[in-house]
Every structure is written in structure tokens, then in C-alpha cells.
C-alpha positions in Angstrom: 5.2 -10.0 13.1 7.1 -12.9 14.4 5.1 -16.1 14.9 5.8 -16.2 18.7 4.7 -12.6 19.2 1.4 -13.3 17.3 0.8 -16.4 19.5 1.6 -14.4 22.7 -1.0 -11.8 21.6 -3.7 -14.1 20.2 -3.3 -17.2 22.4 -2.5 -20.8 21.5 -3.6 -21.7 17.9 -6.0 -24.5 17.3 -3.7 -26.3 14.9 -0.1 -25.9 13.5 1.2 -27.2 10.3 4.7 -27.6 8.7 4.2 -27.5 5.0 7.6 -29.1 4.5 10.1 -26.7 3.3 10.1 -22.9 3.5 6.7 -22.3 5.1 4.6 -23.3 8.1 1.3 -22.2 9.4 -1.2 -22.1 12.3 -4.9 -21.7 12.6 -7.5 -19.8 14.7 -10.7 -21.4 13.4 -10.2 -21.0 9.7 -8.0 -17.9 9.9 -4.7 -19.3 8.5 -1.4 -17.6 9.4 1.5 -18.5 7.1 5.1 -17.9 8.2 8.6 -18.7 6.9 9.9 -21.7 8.7 13.4 -20.3 9.2 12.6 -16.8 10.3 9.2 -17.5 11.8 8.0 -14.1 10.3 4.3 -14.1 9.3 4.0 -13.5 5.6 0.3 -14.0 5.0 -3.1 -14.4 6.6 -6.4 -15.7 5.1 -9.8 -17.2 5.6 -10.9 -18.8 2.4 -14.0 -20.5 3.9 -16.5 -17.7 3.8 -19.0 -19.8 1.9 -18.9 -22.7 4.4 -21.5 -21.8 7.0 -20.1 -19.7 9.8 -16.4 -20.5 9.5 -15.7 -16.8 9.5 -16.7 -16.6 13.2 -13.9 -17.2 15.8 -13.4 -16.4 19.4 -11.0 -17.6 22.1 -10.1 -16.1 25.5 -7.7 -13.5 23.8 -9.7 -12.2 20.9 -12.9 -12.4 18.9 -13.3 -11.8 15.2 -16.0 -9.3 14.3 -17.8 -10.8 11.3 -19.1 -7.3 10.5 -21.5 -7.9 7.5 -20.9 -11.6 7.1 -23.9 -13.9 8.0 -24.1 -17.7 8.1 -25.8 -19.0 5.1 -25.7 -15.7 3.2 -23.6 -15.4 0.0 -22.5 -11.9 -0.9 -22.2 -11.0 -4.5 -19.6 -8.7 -5.9 -22.1 -5.9 -6.5 -23.5 -6.3 -3.0 -20.1 -5.9 -1.4 -19.2 -2.9 -3.6 -22.5 -1.3 -2.6 -21.9 -1.9 1.1 -18.3 -0.5 0.9 -19.6 2.6 -0.9 -22.4 3.0 1.6 -20.0 2.8 4.5 -17.6 5.2 2.6 -14.7 2.7 2.9 -12.1 3.4 0.2 -11.2 0.4 -2.0 -9.9 -0.5 -5.4 -11.0 -3.2 -7.8 -7.9 -5.0 -9.1 -7.1 -8.0 -11.3 -4.0 -10.1 -10.7 -1.7 -10.1 -13.7 -4.4 -8.4 -15.6 -6.2 -11.7 -16.4 -7.4 -13.1 -13.1 -10.8 -12.5 -11.5 -11.6 -9.1 -10.1 -10.8 -8.6 -6.4 -11.4 -5.8 -4.0 -8.3 -4.4 -2.4 -8.0 -2.1 0.6 -5.2 0.3 1.6 -4.1 -2.1 4.2 -3.3 -4.7 1.5 -6.2 -6.9 2.5 -8.2 -8.4 -0.4 -11.7 -9.8 -0.8 -11.6 -12.6 -3.3 -14.6 -13.8 -5.2 -15.6 -17.0 -7.0 -18.1 -17.7 -9.7 -21.4 -19.0 -8.2 -22.2 -22.6 -9.3 -25.5 -24.5 -9.2 -25.0 -27.4 -6.8 -27.4 -29.6 -8.9 -26.1 -29.0 -12.4 -22.6 -27.6 -11.8 -23.4 -24.8 -14.2 -21.8 -21.5 -13.4 -24.2 -18.5 -13.0 -21.8 -15.8 -14.1 -22.3 -14.1 -10.7 -19.3 -13.8 -8.4 -19.7 -14.4 -4.6 -17.3 -13.5 -1.7 -15.0 -16.5 -1.0 -12.1 -15.2 1.0 -10.4 -12.5 3.0 -6.6 -12.5 2.3 -3.6 -10.5 3.3 -0.7 -11.6 1.0 1.7 -8.7 0.7 4.2 -10.7 -1.3 1.9 -10.4 -4.3 1.0 -6.7 -3.9 2.9 -5.6 -7.1 1.2 -8.1 -9.4 -2.2 -6.4 -9.6 -3.7 -4.2 -12.3 -6.1 -1.4 -11.3 -9.6 -1.8 -12.7 -11.5 0.7 -10.6 -10.8 3.0 -7.6 -13.5 4.4 -5.3 -13.2 7.9 -4.0 -10.0 8.9 -2.2 -7.8 5.9 -1.9 
């Protein structure tokens, strides 16, 4: 979608950034929209602040984000998210970028749930448990994932 069409649909963004060069972006809360500076075509969307309180919530006069299962102050582990998706019968795949990156959950739409290893705030020691960090749509990288697991019919 063209940047101007998105803004007409979603309303004026809270902030706009020129990353200096080929891309720029705008924000609705912490939902970041990235577009090519020349064509103004949106190429990616993300919110990578799911662990920071309630930064997944957003509403303006044009739209409201439905946080679905996300709750302020609640971290969701990889197994919890997988269980929830299976319970809701939502098809997904577990993928790994370039075969070596951390496991992510991918949906048919191309949206990914990204996880990060949980870390003790006091000691800095990693627990080995992965928690949900981000929701991303980056179609430019769609061919760089290796399938690890696929649920039901995908």
C-alpha cells in the first residue's frame, strides 16, 4: 500500500522518520510502518515492544488495535503461544531464519511472532525460555526461512 493511502485510512501518524536514504517510516503508538522513500510503498510493519508494558495497545479516531491475547505485564512463552494457536485452530508454521536463527511463528499472511530469550533482570542470566517480543510483517525476507514445524492445514 502507498504511504498516503495508509495515512488516509488510518489517520495522521504520531511520528514520522526519515532514516536517511532508501527508507522512511511512521508510527501509530509502537506500530512502525516502513516505506521506501522514493516510491512511498510500505514494505514492512512491526511492533517490537510487546514486553514493554502495554505498548501493543493503540487507538485513534480511525482505528483501534485489538490486543487479542496480549495483556500488560504478562510475558507469553513460546509454548504458551503455540498452545493458544492450536486451541484456537489457527494454522501456523514454526520457522527459523537462514536455518540458524531463533524459532519464530509464521502465519499464512506472512506475519511473524518473534521471541527472545528471557533474562533475569538482577543477574542478566538467560533462562533458556523464549518469550514473545514482536509482531512483524517483513515480506522482503519471506524466502529466507527454513521450516521447523507446521500445524495442521497451512
